[in-house]
Structures are given as C-alpha cells and as structure tokens.
N, C-alpha and C positions, 0 to 999 in steps of 0.2 A: 437623545436619538429622538426624532419628529416622527410622532402616529400621523400625521395630518392625512395621510394618503391613505388612512383605515379608513378616515372621513370621506373619501369622494365615490361621490355615490357608482362612478363603474367601476372601485374596486370591491363594493359590497354586492356591484350585481355579479361576480363572480359566485359561480358555487361554492358550497361549502358554509364552514363555521368559522368564527372568530373566538369561538368560547376559551375563556382559560381551560376547561375541563379537555381540551385536545392534547395538552399537553403531556396530562397524566395519562392519557391512554397512549401517545405516540412511544411516554416510557416506560409504559405495562409490558406494553408487545407494538414494535416498532412494523413490525413487517404487516402483521394482520391490520395496522393502520392504515398504512398505502395501501394494498393491495383492497380492503373496505374504499377506499376512497376514488381508487385507480378507478375499479369496477363502477361504480357510482356517476360520480363526475366525470372519465375519459383524461384526457392528456393535463387538463387545469383545474385547479380546484381552491378554494381556498381554505387556511387554517390559523393555527398560533403553535408558535414554541417559544413562551414566555411573551411575543409582542405577534400581531394577527402579520401574516405573508401570507405568500401565493408558492404553490408546488407547481414543478411543469414534467411531466414524466411521458419519457419515449423520444424515438430515435427522432421526431422530427423539434420536438421540444428540446434534445442536446443541440443539435442543428444550431438552431437559433440562438442556445446561450453561449456556443462554445464556435459559435465561425460564423453565421450568415448575420448578426446583431448582436455581437460581444460588446461592440464597442458600446451597448447601454446597458451593460451588467458588470458591475464594478466590481475588484475582488477587494477591496479596500473598503467599501462596504459591505459587505458580505462577512469579510474575516476579521474587520477591526472592531463585531461586538465578541468577539470567544477570548478566552482567555489569554490564551496564548500569544494574543496580540502586544502582553504585558511581557512578560516572557520575553520574544524577537520584536520590538520595537520598528525596527527597519527591515524588514526580510521580504523578500520578493512575492509573497504572499498578500502583501497588503498593499503593491504597488498599482497602480496602471498606468499604459499610454507610454509616454519617450520613459518615463523614468525606470518601467518595468522592463522596456526592452533595454535597456543600459545597463541594466544588474543581469539580465538573461543573458546578457554579451557575455560577462565577465564570469556568471559562474557554468557555463554551459560549456567550452573548453575541459573545465577541468571535469565536471560532471562526468563528461561525455568519453572520457579517459578508461571510467570505471570501466567499461563494458569490454575495454581492451586485452587484448590478451595480457599485457603487464596483472593485471587485477586476478585474472582466474587463479594463476598460482599460490597467493596466498589465502583468497576462496576455500580452493582446495583442501589444503592443510587445513584449514581449521573442519572443513565437514568430516575430513578423515581422522582426525580427532574426536569430534565427537562424534562419529558414526561407532568407534571400537568402544563407548565408551556405554551402547544402548543395549547392547549384549547382556541378555540373561531373563530370568522367569519374571521379574516382578512387572507389572503393566506400567509405560510411563503416559504422562500426560501431555497430547499432542503439541497445544499452544506452549508448552512450558519446554519441550524438548524446542522448538523453532525459535523460542526468545532465546533461549541461551548462544544458541550459534548466530544469531542471526546480530547481537550483542556485541559479542566478539567479533563481530567482520566490518559491524561500525565501528570499535571503539579500533580496531589495527588499517580499516583500511578508509576511514572517512576524517577518523581523530588525527592517525596517524601511531597513536601507543605502540610502544613495546612488549614492555614489562609487565609479563602474565601476572604478579603479584599489582602492580600498579591498577592494570586493570580490571580486576577483580573489586579492587579497593574502592574504584571509583565507578562500582556498578550502580550504587542505593543514590549514589550523588546524580546520574543519568537518567535514574527509572524511576526519580525523583521529580526530575526536569518531566520527561514524560505524563506525569500523573499531573501537574501541575495544567502543562497543556490541554489540558484532557478535563479542566476544571469547569464546572458548570455556569460558574461568575466569574466575571473579572474584579471583584472584590478581592481583595486583599485585608483578610481575618488574621492576626494573630498567632501562630502556630496553625493555621486553616493549609490547606493543600497547596494553593497559590501560593501562601506566602514560605514554605518548604522551599517550590520548588524556585523563587526568584532566589533566595540565600543558595541552595545547591548553583545552582548556574553562575552565582561570584565565585564557588568553589571551583567549580571546573575553568573559567573563564581564568583564575589565579595557576592554576594549576598545569594550564594548557602552554600559558603567554610562554614559558622559556623554550614548549613544539613551537612556537614560531617566531624567538626568537634566534633555536638554532636553527630553522627549515633555508630564512633567510641568509644562511652563508655557509650552509652545507651542499654538499653533491648528492645528498644520501637524501631515498626518499620516507616520507610523512605524509605520503594521503591525500588527500584532496586537499585535507591543510595545507600540508607542502605544496602542492601546487598553484592553491591560492594566491601564498605567497610571491609567487613567480611571477602572478600578472603586475604587466606596468599601460597605464591609459595612455590619453594620446600625447601626452606631455611628458611620457616619462616617471611617471608617478606612483608608486605600490599603490596596495588596498592596505588600507592602514591596518594595524596590528586590531584594533576590535572589531574592526569589520569583519577582519578573519575569523575570529571567534564566534563572532555572532555567527557568521553563515554556515559554517563548518556543527554550531549548534541546533541551527535550524534545521539541515541536511538531515543529522541522525534521527533530530526530532520525526520531519517527515519520512525517512528511509525505514528508522527500527520497527515500529508496531505495525506497518502497513508490510514490511514485508513476513515480520513475523507471521503475521495474519493469514497471510497465504504461505506460506511454511503449514503453520499447522492445520487447513486447507489440504494441501497436499497430503501429506501423514494420514488423515482420517480418511480421505479417498480412498487412497493406495488401501488401506484395512478393509473398508467398505466395498471396495472393486477388486476382488482378487481375480479378475481375469483380466482387467486392463493394468493390472501389476504383473501378470506371468504374461502381456500382450509386450508393456514396456520393457521387464527385464527379459524378454529375446529380444529385440530392436537394439538396447544398449550392449550387450553381448555383441551381436551382431555387426554393430558400428565402431565400438570401441574397444570388444576384446577385455584386456586388462588393464589399457592404459587410462590417464584422466581425460577428464572432460577437457574439451581445446574447440575453438572456433570454427578453426579450421575440419572442415567436414561435419558440424553440427547441422547443418540441414539436412543432413540423411536422419538426422533422429527424427524421423515425421511424425508419429504417433507422441514420442514425450513434447512435442511442441500443441498437439492437437488435446493432449490430456492437461495440459499446462495452459490453454484458450480456453477451457471446460472450467478451469480455476476459477480464471478473473473472472471468466460467466456466471457462473452461480457461487460464487465467493471472495466477491470481491470486498476489497479491504474495507475502505469506510459506505458506511449509509449512505451517507448524505454529503450534499458541499453545500456552500453558502456562497450568493452573491447579493447585490441589492440593484436593483434599476437607476441606474445614472438619468435615464432620459423615459420619456413615456416612450411605452411601445405595444403592437396588436400579438396577440396570440390564441388564433383558433377563436375569434372575434371577440374580442375581450381585450380591453383598452385596461395596460396594468401602468397607475401612474408613478411617477415619480417616485423615488423613496420608497415604494417594496422591497423590503426583502423576499429575495425568490433564493427557493430551495429545486436542486434536484436529484438524484437517486440510484445511485447504476442500478444499485440490489433489483429495486424495482424496474427499471429498465429494461434491465436481462431479462424480466422474466415475461415481460410483453408477450403474448401467442400472436400478433401479427408478426414479430420481430424473429421468435423463433418456438419453431412448433413443438409442442410438449415442453413448455417454458421449465418444468420444477423436476426434467427429469434429467442426471446427472452422466452426459451420452456426449464424451469427447471425438467420437465417431461421426458428430454433427459436422466436424470440423474439415472429413476427411473431401478433398476436391471432386471424389466421382459421387458425391452424393449432392455435385452440381450445387442449384441455389444457395443452400444452405453457407457454405463457404460463403457468399459475399453479406453472410450477415455482422460480417466480421465489425463493415461501418460502422453499429448497430453501439460494438460496445466502451464502451468509459470507463474500465475500470482506473487506467491512467490518463485519464481527459480527455481530449481531444483538440483541433483545430490547433493555431498556431501556440497554444500554453499546453501542453501534452507534457506529461511529466519528463522531468529533466531527468531521472533518474529507473525513465523505466529499463534502457537497458540491460543496466546494473544489476537491479531488481530481478529480472528475467533470469540473466545468468546467475544468481545466487539461488535459484529454482532449479535451475537446470542443470548445476553443478550437483544440490540435495538428490533432484533423481535419480541421475545416473549412478553416483554414490551409493546409494541407498537400496536397490532395488537389485544393488549386485555386490548386497550381503547380506541381505537377511528378507526374508521371509518376513511381512508386516501381516500381522490380523489384532481382529478389535477386540478389545478386553469383554468377555460375555457380564464381568458380574456387575461392571457400568452403565448406565446411563446419562447419554450427554443431553446437554440442549445446547441453545445457539444465543449467543448474545448480539444484540443488533448495535448496542450504541454502548459509548462509545467509536470501537474499535469491532469489527464484525467477526467473529472466531468461535470455533467449539467449544464447548465447556463442560468441561469432566470426558472428554473422547479422549480412552485412554488405552493403547493398543499395547500388542508384546510387540518385539524384534525376536524373531527367531534365527538362528542360522542357518542358511541356504540346506537344503539336502539334497543328495542325488537327484533324486526324481523332482524335482522344483527349479532344477539348472536347465536350459538348451539340449536338444540331445547332444549336441555336440560337445557341450561342455560339461555334459553328464559323464559323458565316455572317458574324457581327460581327469576328469577329479577322479570315477573309479580307477583309475590306472597310476595315480599319484597315491 
C-alpha cells in the first residue's frame, strides 16, 4: 500500500491529525473519538487507523460517496485492506465498475427472493421455536439471544442446511469464519484468528459441497445456495461450484453478525422502552391477531416500522465503512488525493443534529408522517448503505426483525434486568454488551383490552 497521498500538501491541509495515537484512542472509545472530531472539524477531517486516512461525516458526505461521485470511491481499495479479503478473495465487496455489476446481477435475484413470502415460513418457525425457550426467571443476554436465532436462519435459509444436529455441529466453524473476517490484520499466523478462520472456511466448503451437487439435480429448495445453482449466464453456463460456496459464505458473513446486532438492539430497546413495547403489542394484536407475520397487510404495522427505523438510526450494525479514493475529488473546500483511504460512519451520520433533532434520544415517533419534516430525514439513513449499491440483503434483514418483534411482543413482557449494567461495543460490530433482559409470560393486564377479555374468558 503506497502512502504517497499522505505527503500531498492538500491531504495535510485537511484538518485533523495523522498521529499513530489516533488509532489507540479510536479503539478505546470510537464513539467519543468521532463525536469530538466531528464537533471540532466538521464533515471532513484527517486521522489514522493504522494508516493515514480521511473521515467524511453527514448526509452530504454520504451522498458524495454513494451517489454523486461514487465512481471516485473504490470498494476494492477500501475492503481489500481487511482480513475478510483473504477469506473471500473474489467477493462482491472487492469489486468495482462492470465486474461488480455482473456479480450483483448474479446475486440479486437469489437474495431478493429471500425477502418474499417463501422465506417467511422458515424464519417464523425458527423464531417460534426460539421464543418458546426464552420464558423463565433467568435473565438472558440480548446479543446471545439474537445470535442464536440469526445463526439458525442463516444456516437454513442461506446455506440450505436441514438437519438440526448438523447445524449445531457446524456452528463453531461458521463462528470462526465470522471472527476471522473481523480480524485486525491480514497477516496469517499459525493458530491465529485468521488462520483458524481459513481452516474453518475450508471445512465448511467441504461439508457444503454435497449440498451444491444435490441442489443441481433436485427440485427441492436449498436456500440461496440452491438458487445460485440455478443461475445461467448469457451462454447458458452455470456458476461454478466453488463460486456458489464462496458467495454463500460471503452472504452468511455479511448478514449474520449484522442482523444479530440489529436484533440485540431490538430486544434492548423493547426492554428499556416499556411504553413503545406496549404500543407495538397493541398494534400487532390489532393487525395480526394470533396469525403469523405475512407480507400481505404488513404495511398496517406502522409503529413497528417506525420502531425498526429508529433501531437502524440508533443502532446501525457497523460503526464504519471503508472506501479508497480512486481519483482526486473535492469536498467542503478540500482536495482529497487519489489513493487516500476514506471512511464514513452510519453511527455518527445518524447523530448529526442538523439531520435528526435530539439525535441521542430514542424516538420512533420521529418517523410518524404526522410529525412532518422528520419523515423526510429517512434519506439521511445509511445503515444499509445507499445509492446503486444498497445492501442486497436489506429486505431479508428487515423481514427477520419484523418477525422477531411480532413474535415476541405477543408472547412476553420484556423487561431489563436491574442487577446488571450494560455498555456498548462499537468495533467491529456495534451492539450492546451485558444487556440482560427477562422474558415474562404476558398477564391479562399487559394485553390490549380486547385480548385481555378473551384471555380471562378462556
């Protein structure tokens, strides 16, 4: 990696510091790190995260990176420096231009079908089973609860696994791959995180290959894995087996920890926002009754939608995203030279007071159209990215969270455990740590009036 950009006078004129101490401060407290620098310098500043870089913060920065000048920001240049590039060397996040467009055309039809009716049943079954195990007096860690269910969804719906014992047997290998993808370095040391991840990836490839072979000759559904085997290019050629597996494991990595993070915030805020939990319960019972979640009529779950939008705003799964300048560009009066690593942060962008009044307040009601101008602020949300490269799995992730909410609020009153204190982890995935909650079976007084009368009668 060339650092010539760091000696460019225009780069050095950008406010901020390229001191190596910047990295230590960011690791210690990434939230304070960004807030202080954004407050001091504004929407563009210089820093160092193992190498000199530029941060761009706020809605104008996001539009520049994702829409208006997106051709000047390279995914390969950004993600190529990360450990996961060694785990998945030919993945869509390492592609730009026409190569990316061709790969997205392969993945999009398969992934988009995940958000449709055919995937709702399996996800609902998984959450029903997990919900049944949550009742009791012992508090549960929200991140652990979300991870368990999300892992099973990923294993069944993405990888096409069927057998529960096999799903559990492969869990350590999947988790090792996740840990390796988030490793701090691309260097592979024997026995290190990345080394274990690459060995686990090879085990998963060997174990999943029979599913690829079977899916090619079977009419049964095998999740996204099976859908990718149906792909044919313009010349009628299928996607090679190893590419099917590479894309499935990439999608698993991209969707598992991020959805688990969002799910943990759902549980955390349900427990800590009792009034919103009550409002969601009333709406879900009114719209769905005892029926499972379904796409038809889901638009009537307006408050559920507001709640989940506020989850995305306050609890974006990833604190930061990398790019690299593939050409010189200007932003807020500063020239940024080609080759400069560039980061943007959903977490900080979602807390810009010019975009969101009272940004540190969890307020799902800000998305109520009757609140007027606040509703337009949705264009400033970048939890799933934005522009032509909006996250492929967005609809699937949102569907999972809707099923999670509609299942749990009809079964439990969720309350925080007063005996523990939580804190928030920002890197590598943004989620609450040691946020423990209790799932208590609903009592008559906690049900909507119509449901309470029915409950008493029964």
